[in-house]
LUMVEXMI-465443 format. One line per field, with one value per residue (C-alpha): residue in one letter; x, y, z. Coordinates in pm, whole numbers, plus 50000, padded with zeros to 5 digits. Layout:
residues N
residu = A, ...
px = X, ...
py = Y, ...
pz = Z, ...
END
This chain:
residues 209
residu = M, K, K, A, I, L, G, K, K, V, G, M, T, Q, I, F, N, E, N, G, K, I, V, P, V, T, V, V, E, A, G, P, C, V, V, L, Q, K, K, T, I, E, N, D, G, Y, E, A, I, Q, V, G, Y, G, E, I, R, E, K, L, V, N, K, P, R, Q, G, H, F, N, K, A, G, V, T, F, K, R, Y, I, R, E, L, R, L, E, S, I, E, G, Y, E, V, G, Q, E, L, N, A, D, L, F, Q, A, G, E, K, V, D, I, T, G, T, S, K, G, K, G, F, A, G, V, I, K, R, W, N, F, S, R, G, P, M, S, H, G, S, K, Y, H, R, G, V, G, S, M, G, A, S, S, D, P, S, R, T, F, K, N, K, K, M, P, G, H, M, G, A, V, R, K, T, V, I, N, L, E, V, V, K, V, M, P, E, K, N, V, I, L, I, K, G, G, I, P, G, P, N, K, G, L, V, I, I, R, N, S, I, K, A
px = 50000, 50127, 50185, 50339, 50403, 50540, 50839, 51114, 51482, 51664, 52020, 52270, 52440, 52569, 52466, 52608, 52421, 52395, 52731, 52906, 52950, 52888, 52589, 52546, 52182, 51959, 51722, 51370, 51096, 50808, 50465, 50240, 50038, 49662, 49422, 49241, 49042, 48975, 48970, 48738, 48676, 48310, 48389, 48739, 48809, 49094, 49175, 49413, 49432, 49521, 49736, 49864, 50192, 50358, 50196, 50140, 49994, 49638, 49742, 49950, 49655, 49414, 49037, 48971, 49237, 49108, 48767, 48930, 49100, 48785, 48579, 48822, 48817, 49195, 49444, 49611, 49894, 50189, 50215, 49938, 50019, 49825, 49938, 49828, 49780, 49654, 49353, 49223, 49015, 49110, 49185, 48940, 48934, 49102, 49305, 49665, 49960, 50275, 50626, 50519, 50365, 50708, 50921, 51296, 51427, 51173, 51286, 51160, 51176, 51245, 51133, 51259, 51376, 51752, 51960, 51964, 52314, 52219, 52391, 52679, 52944, 53005, 53277, 53052, 52728, 52841, 53180, 53374, 53755, 53933, 54185, 54563, 54664, 55006, 55176, 54931, 54643, 54404, 54142, 54069, 53703, 53525, 53259, 53476, 53357, 52984, 53007, 52832, 52970, 52831, 52598, 52369, 52492, 52327, 52383, 52179, 51926, 52039, 52399, 52559, 52618, 52626, 52290, 52067, 52173, 51974, 51635, 51462, 51244, 51454, 51371, 51623, 51501, 51558, 51687, 51667, 51483, 51738, 51535, 51196, 51137, 50757, 50776, 50977, 50816, 51163, 51275, 51644, 51718, 52047, 52236, 52165, 51841, 51768, 51730, 51859, 51801, 51443, 51335, 51009, 51039, 50790, 50859, 50696, 50751, 50979, 50828, 51135, 51236
py = 50000, 50345, 50586, 50930, 51205, 51560, 51650, 51900, 51830, 51890, 51805, 51520, 51314, 50962, 50665, 50320, 50016, 49680, 49575, 49880, 50049, 50419, 50500, 50858, 50961, 51258, 51356, 51436, 51570, 51382, 51507, 51539, 51599, 51631, 51531, 51843, 51700, 51380, 51408, 51149, 51030, 51137, 51496, 51559, 51290, 51134, 51007, 51184, 51321, 51680, 51718, 52012, 52038, 52293, 52552, 52912, 53224, 53325, 53669, 53498, 53296, 53456, 53428, 53159, 52934, 53001, 52878, 52566, 52486, 52562, 52332, 52049, 52139, 52169, 52437, 52654, 52486, 52639, 52383, 52215, 51931, 51662, 51302, 51061, 50715, 50384, 50411, 50677, 50430, 50442, 50814, 51062, 51443, 51556, 51235, 51279, 51116, 51058, 50924, 50572, 50544, 50407, 50133, 50076, 49886, 50026, 50185, 50538, 50810, 51163, 51472, 51820, 52147, 52161, 52451, 52753, 52850, 53154, 53223, 52977, 52924, 52603, 52474, 52484, 52405, 52130, 52024, 52149, 52152, 52487, 52610, 52624, 52870, 52958, 53107, 53394, 53203, 53432, 53161, 52989, 52935, 53009, 52810, 52712, 52652, 52680, 52424, 52649, 52759, 52942, 52647, 52633, 52965, 52904, 52732, 52416, 52377, 52210, 52325, 52326, 52692, 52926, 52994, 52950, 52657, 52474, 52561, 52280, 51992, 51678, 51321, 51075, 50715, 50393, 50539, 50323, 50414, 50340, 50429, 50573, 50764, 50813, 50993, 51273, 51240, 51180, 50950, 50876, 50809, 50669, 50913, 51267, 51417, 51728, 52075, 52290, 52237, 52334, 52263, 52083, 51723, 51456, 51097, 50819, 50446, 50357, 50272, 50078, 49889
pz = 50000, 49911, 50198, 50230, 50483, 50490, 50699, 50768, 50711, 51040, 50937, 50916, 51185, 51230, 51441, 51514, 51385, 51559, 51409, 51552, 51213, 51164, 50942, 50807, 50843, 50769, 51049, 50928, 51153, 50989, 51087, 51259, 50943, 50935, 50657, 50530, 50239, 50047, 49668, 49513, 49157, 49181, 49279, 49141, 48883, 49081, 49429, 49667, 50018, 50097, 50407, 50609, 50799, 51027, 51249, 51137, 51300, 51215, 51085, 50811, 50676, 50427, 50467, 50202, 50351, 50704, 50588, 50443, 50775, 50976, 50753, 50830, 51199, 51231, 51333, 51068, 50878, 50694, 50413, 50212, 49973, 49787, 49815, 49542, 49690, 49557, 49786, 50022, 50220, 50585, 50574, 50725, 50738, 51060, 51092, 51206, 51028, 51231, 51186, 51288, 50938, 50838, 50991, 51011, 50709, 50462, 50135, 50066, 49800, 49925, 49732, 49818, 49664, 49611, 49742, 49512, 49392, 49187, 48854, 48807, 48542, 48352, 48586, 48890, 48710, 48469, 48610, 48306, 48318, 48331, 48077, 48137, 48408, 48263, 47955, 47919, 47763, 47952, 47910, 48240, 48328, 48004, 47821, 47526, 47173, 47114, 46832, 46580, 46241, 45939, 45899, 46102, 46250, 46582, 46915, 46958, 47238, 47562, 47519, 47863, 47943, 48245, 48407, 48708, 48925, 49192, 49345, 49155, 49270, 49315, 49417, 49559, 49539, 49732, 50058, 50368, 50687, 50960, 51266, 51359, 51684, 51708, 52043, 51875, 51528, 51385, 51105, 51043, 50675, 50548, 50325, 50209, 50081, 49871, 50016, 50301, 50670, 50766, 50406, 50334, 50211, 50110, 50215, 50009, 50009, 49719, 49381, 49264, 49578
END
């Protein structure tokens, strides 16, 4: 059965496993999330649940969204996301989803927004090699040949060039849940995940495990 939860990336640390080996883990504060709405095939043409995560002050919530939260009978939430599941049976409006949704040893896919790097050159953005640093070449970190001539007299699409780097939605698949601490709503996941600390992430059970 598909399952998913929203969380906040806390940071990275390391723990010892039962064999005494160090395991690098990312700490994710997963939940508590609350179900705000159920999308059904009859009403919406597809099935999904809408969940909210993270507390927010009333003055930062506009009137339409306040009405949405009041209709569900829940406190105001900072983030609202839809989760597409195989079945929404067993989920009810107002229900709380916690870290114990997942168990140690499960494989998960993590979706987050990568760190924004701003405008970056080709060496940083695409791992190009630099030019020689001696003998007055004066060509060190440039793009190099564009590959265009008098025919077709243009640069082809998808040429690797300087530009905006990062701040895109990324998914890392097949990561292992090392430990779940339901009393703290914390999940420890082996390896790194996208985004900065305090960034929103979505944890789903893996589709390729």
